[in-house]
Residue, then its C-alpha position, 0 to 999 in steps of 0.5 A: x269516847x272522843x277516841x272510839x267515836x274517831x275508830x269508828x268514822x275511820x273503819x265503818x264508814x264505808x259499810x253504812x248500808x249495814x247500819x242503816x238495816x241494822x237500825x231498822x231491824x232493831x227497831x222493828x226488834x224493840x217494837x215486837x218486843x214490847x208489844x209481846x210483853x204488853x199481852x202479858x197484862x191481859x193475860x194476868x188478869x183473865x187467869x187471876x180474874x183481877x183488875x181490868x178483867x172485871x171492867x166493862x169497857x167501849x170502844x173509844x174513837x181514835x183522838x177522842x181522849x189522850x192517845x195512852x188511855x184510847x189505845x189501853x180502853x180499845x186494847x182491853x175492849x177488844x180483850x173483852x170482846x174475844x172473852x165475851x164470844x169465845x170464852x177465856x180459855x179460848x181467848x188464853x190461847x188466841x193471846x199465847x198464840x199471838x205472843x209467839x208470833x209476836x216472839x218470833x217476830x222479835x227473834x227474826x229482826x234481832x237475828x236479821x239485825x246480827x246477820x247484817x253486822x256481820x260483813x261489817x265486822x269482818x269487812x273492818x278487820x280486813x280493812x285494817x289487816x290491809x292497810x297494816x300489810x300495805x303501810x308494812x310494804x311501803x315503810x323504809x327499810x330503817x323503820x324494820x330495824x327498830x321494830x321486831x318482826x314478831x311484833x309487827x305479827x302480834x300487832x296484824x293478829x291479836x291487836x287487830x282481833x281486839x279491835x274486831x271485838x271492839x267495834x263489835x261492842x260499840x256497834x251493839x253499844x251504838x245500834x242495838x242497845x240504845x234502841x231497846x233502852x229508848x223503848x222500855x224506857x218510854x214503856x216504863x215511863x207509860x206505865x208508871x212514872x212514879x216508878x221510873x223517877x225512881x230508877x232514874x234516881x237509883x241508876x247514876x249511882x251504879x254506872x258510877x260503881x261500873x265506871x271505877x271497875x273498868x278506868x284502868x283496863x285501857x293501860x293494862x290491855x296496852x301492857x298485855x299486847x306488849x307482852x304478846x307481841x314480846x312472846x310472838x317476837x321471841x317465837x319469830x326469833x327462834x324459828x328464824x334461828x333454829x339451826x344456831x340453837x341446835x348447833x351451840x346446844x341452846x334449847x334449854x336457854x331459849x326454852x327458859x327465855x320463852x317461858x319468862x316471856x309467858x309467864x309475864x304475858x300470863x300476868x299482865x293478861x290475868x290483870x285484864x281478865x280479872x277486871x274483865x270478868x267482874x263486869x258480869x258479876x257486878x252488873x247481875x249484882x246491881x241489876x239485882x239490887x235495883x230490881x229489889x229497890x224497885x219491888x220495895x218502891x212499888x209494893x208501897x205504891x200498890x199496898x199503901x195506896x188503895x187508889x193507885x192506878x198501878x194494878x199488881x199484874x200491871x206492876x207485874x209487866x213494870x218488872x219485867x220490861x224493867x228486867x229486860x232494860x238490864x240486859x242492855x244495860x249490861x252489853x253497855x258495861x260489857x262495851x265499856x270493857x271491851x272498848x278500851x281494849x280495842x282502843x289499846x289496841x288501835x293504837x299500837x296498830x297506829x304506830x304502824x299505820x301513821x309511821x311517817x315514811x321518810x322516803x317521800x315521792x317528787x311532786x313533779x317526777x321525771x320520766x325514768x326509761x333507762x340509764x344513758x350514760x353514767x350513775x354518780x355518787x356526789x359527796x355523799x354521806x349516810x347515817x343511820x341514827x343521825x349521829x354516827x355516819x357509816x358513809x362519809x363524803x363517797x364520791x363514785x362515777x359508774x358509767x354505763x356498761x361497766x362493773x363497779x366492786x366494792x370490797x372492805x371488811x365487814x361494815x365497812x359501809x358496802x351493803x349500805x352504800x348500794x342500797x342507797x341508790x335504789x332509795x332503800x333510805x335517803x342520804x343526809x348529806x350529797x347527791x345520788x344521779x343518774x344521768x345528771x339528774x337525782x333520784x329523788x326526781x323519779x318515781x320510786x317504782x320507776x327507779x326500782x324497775x331499772x335495777x335487779x338484786x341478787x343478795x348475799x341471803x336468798x330471798x324465797x317465798x313458799x311458792x313454786x320455782x316458777x313464780x319465784x324466778x317470775x317474782x315481779x315479772x308481769x307476764x313471764x312465760x315459762x320459756x323465759x324463766x327455764x332460759x333464765x334458770x339455764x343462765x344461772x345453772x339452775x335449771x337441771x336441778x329444776x327439772x330433777x324434781x317431781x313436779x319441776x317448774x310447778x314444785x313447792x319449794x317450802x317456806x324461804x325455800x327450805x327444801x333446797x340447799x344453800x347453793x340451790x336457793x342462791x341459783x334461783x335468786x340469780x335466775x330472777x334477777x336475770x329474768x327481769x332483765x334490768x339495765x342496772x344489777x346490784x350484786x351483793x355476795x351473789x356466789x358466795x352460797x355456791x360450790x366451786x363448780x356451781x360458782x364456776x358456772x354462774x359466775x360465767x354466767x353473770x359475766x356474760x349478763x354484766x357486759x351489756x349491763x351496769x354492775x355494781x359488786x360487792x365481794x368478800x372473795x376478791x377472786x371473783x372481781x378480778x375483771x371488775x372495771x374499777x375496785x373501789x375499797x372502803x375502810x370505815x365508810x370511806x374510798x380509800x383505794x380505787x382501781x383495777x386489780x393489778x393496780x391495787x396490788x401494786x399499791x401495796x396498800x389496804x386491798x393488798x392485805x385484804x388479797x394476801x389474807x384470803x391467800x393464806x387462808 
């Protein structure tokens, strides 16, 4: 219950006004409901000419006796007056119409209480999804090397849906059912305290049985949601790797893997569903058992005591109210199943929301409007897992306006080194400085605003050419976008499409060739016009002619900018001001292209291998 109340405080607080209206409407619904049931007693008396129907009543002044007795007496007084004036048939019709009116008011209030809760439910779901998405946007890249994308998607879809169901059930449990139970229970006590006392004695045992059934539900729900995440991860991996799957004729293998995941999900879901399915029949059986016991005890009171104040119509009214209280109690039982499922899902969502971001903003950030002198990596070491160092004691100075190239075998630390500059990861040892000031002293937004990226794999979005090129650049004009596309040699093929710059390029740019996707990515970096460029194999996906044209454009662009370029093809970085050769996380050689060839070292071997190939 403590976890549940914390969940409510976290997400329901902004919607207090809806809760207030729901409480008011639920109170009115309960009042109209009880009042409509009260009409059953005189109706039964009239129909069967029993009990109160044969008595003579006189009007009692309010406050002249016990409130309960005054209300009952005056109610019957007005009923008998109606019978005397209009006869029993017309009185029965009047009371039936009044019962219909009370029922209409009750159902209207019930509908209103449900309707005002809809914005709360949908608002909470929206808030959680936005919170998770926002958190994902601000977590470091290292978080996603440990978490699967499919798992994150599952938490934003399936888990958030379970939280919605939990909140819906819990709000009914808190706002509607307690009010109904309170009014019904009060009515039961007023009608017959002996029967109500007997009911109170029986109920705790039934509640204990229901609690035993729901005890394991949270653990089983956690397991089921975990299997759902596995299935989503499998699907995401499949969609992202279809080309490789088909190339290796691995369709059947992937189907087998997905089938195993689906079977495990089915088994886990079955356990939860069976336990949930048990809630309704068990509550139905226990409710019927309660009715039977009360019928037996009430029958004893009526039949065994001639002077009992409990008459047959009143007893029937009592049974109707008692049966009405069972539905709210069933909803309590149902909530007892949905709430643990929601708490289990919230636990999984909280793994994202409460994930610590090790990359901290400075308390007193320094202004950063550009770079005047240099970038410096001073004795930088870095490890992803805190054990094996990927970079070891890197010392590197990148003067303003110069191009520094990083070369080396795969896994030598080139991409990791450039990822440290915009603080995608934070270093464990050493310091990275711009103009002599540590990058940790600048706002992350300001730091990354100085840097433009063109990666080996072009990252594009399911949007138009214009929006992909203008991504991250506010108020970009069509002329500016077109100019950037021309420099990147992308304008011509864009204009050949049906809608030009307004053409949608598909999911991840799937409608384009690899070279076209890369040129759009380059155009995006050109439009941003940053003082620092990071080129990670920027031309590797281009054909020979496009590579030549884009390389010329990039060289013109780099003349006035500080550039760090990663290259496997050494021919693309021959004109770099300095080439740094990395091997197992260390800079083993540095210098210009010709000087490194003359050293006859590791760079020379790399160059010779590429020449042979």
